[in-house]
N, C-alpha and C positions, 0 to 999 in steps of 0.2 A: 504494499500499500504505500502510495506517495504521501508526503506530509508537508506541512508548512508551519511557520511560526505564527502565533497569535499573540498580540500584545494585550496584556491585562495589568491592572494595578498590583502592586505588591501584596496588598491585603487580599485581593481576589486569588492571587497565586497561592498564597498560604492557605486560604480557605479550601481552594481546589485540591491541593496536596493533601490536606486533612481529610476531606470527603473522600478522596480516592483510597487513602489508607483505611478509613473507616469501612468502605465498601469492598476492600480487597481487590481493587482494580488498579490499572494504570491511570495516569492522568489523562492520557489520550482517550482511553476507553470511557473514563468518567465524562469527558467533554462530549463524546459521541452520544452517550446515554442522555446527558442533559439536553443536547440539541434535539434528539429524537423525542424526548418527553415535552419539550417546548413546543415542537411542531404538532404532536398529538394534542396538547392542550389548546392550541390555536384552532386546530380543526374541530375540536369538541365545542369551543365557543361559537364557531361558525355554524355548526350543525344544531346548536341550541336555539338558534333564531327560528321562529315559526316560518314556513315557506310563504312566499308571497303569492299573489293570485295566479300568475302564470305557472309557477312551480306546482301549485295545488292542482291546476287543470291537468298538467302533464302527469302527475302522480295518480290522478284518478281516471286517467284516460283508458277506455276499453280497448285492449290490445288483441281481443279475440276476432 
């Protein structure tokens, strides 16, 4: 896997290292997990919004 550097504050770096140690993971794997969970949370927030009128019609369409 290719990698790159990400700049974070010293406090964030310390917290990230501690979190990785607590989880028994590498810092890179911890960042991967954090990004994945943030994406999932964002998707959940978007899906929590009721469908608009057009989406409702599409969802209720008779496909038979």
